[in-house]
N, C-alpha and C positions, 0 to 999 in steps of 0.2 A: 814545807815550812819556810816562811820568809823571815829568817833570823840573822841578826848581826850579833857578834859576841866577842868579848875580850876576856882574858884570863891572866892572873898573876900569881906567882908563888910568893907568899909572904912569910918571912922568917920570924913568926910570932905564933903564939898559941891560938887556937880557934876562939877561945874565950876573949882574948885581947882583941883579935881582929873584929869579932862580933861587937864588942863594946864600941870600938871606933866606928864601925860600919853603921850601927843602929843609933848610937847616942851622940855622935859628934859630926853629923852630916854637914853642918854649917862650915866645918873646917876642910872638907874634901870634895863635896858634891859637884862643884863646878870647876872647870879649868881656870886657874888664877889668870888674870885679875878679877874674874867674875866671882860672885859669892851668892849664897842664898840666905833668905830669912825664912825660917820654918814657921808656918802658920798653924798647921795641925798635923799630927801624926797619931791617929787613933789605931793602935796596933792590934787589929783584928780584921778578919774578913768582913768587908762592907764598910770598914772605918774610913774616915776622911784622910786623904793625903794631900796636903796643900802647902805650897811654898811660893816664894817670889824669887826669881833669879835676877840679880842686879849686875849690870855691866859697867865697865870703867867710864863710859860716857853718859852715865845716868839712865841707861836702858833698864826697863823693868819688864820681865816676862813672867806673869803669873802662871802657875801650874796647879791645876785642880783635878783631882781624881779620887779614886778609892783603892784601898788594898783589896786584892782578891784573896790573898793568903798572907798570914804572918806566922811563921814557924820559928819561935824564939830560939836563938842560938844557931840557926841553920840558914833560913832564907826568908825573904819577903818578896811579894809580887804585887805590882800595882798597875793600874791602867788609867788613861785619861778618856776612855770611851764612855764612861758614866761618871757622874758626880754623886755627892751624897744624896740620899733618898732615891738613888738609882735613876737620876735624870740623865737621859741620853746627851752626849756631847760629841763634838767632832773628834772621832778616834784617830790617834796617831800611832800608838803602840801599846803593847803590854811589856812592862819592864820586870826583869827577874834579877835579883841580887842574891847570891848565895855563897856559902863557904863550906869547906869540908876539910877534915884533917888530911895532911899529906906529909909523910915523914915526920920531921921535927917541927914542921910549921903548918901552914894553912894554904889551901888553894881557894882563891877568890875568883868567881866568874860572874860577869854581868852580861845580860842578854837583852836584846830588844826584838820582840816579835811583832811583825806588821801584818796588816790585813791583806796587802797586795805586794807583788814583786816591785811594782812601781814605787810604792811608799818606802819599801826597804832600800831601793836604789837611791831614792831622794835623800833618805837619812844617811846613807853612806857618802853621798856627794856633799852633804852638809858638814861632813867631817867627823862622822861617828868614831872612826878608829883613833884619830888624834884627840878628840874631846874626851871620849870615854876612857881612852888610854891614859890621858893626863890625870883624870879623876882617880883611876886605879893606882897610878903612881903616887898620888898625894895620899891616898888611903894607906898604901904600903909604907910610905915614909913615916906617917903618924904612928902606925901600929908597931913598926920596928924600932922607933925612937923611944917610946915610953917604957 
């Protein structure tokens, strides 16, 4: 398996972490100063997952895909390999965002699965650890603050 993954312990209940994870993505999804505008989040297998990432210099990176799975309160899985109506697209990864109870808090894990080792290495070189780690830290701060 060609997977990159990050994990964080969050000192908040799974319900609280899920609320921030699923409902407040515009506050944590990108490493600041980047941010997203949520276009669509159809919370079901086959539902549209679309957003635009905005950079500090006016960059815009549209992201279009579908959810492969939505398990309320536990995890969601999406891909950019296909778009709505199952139209093939240039695949980059399958993303998995999940939580589970751990002690008095919650374990958050985010993973990116790639079709090839080369794609995985390219994602790592693009800054996966720093970027997805910053997002995890932003999620953690929001969930622990409220």
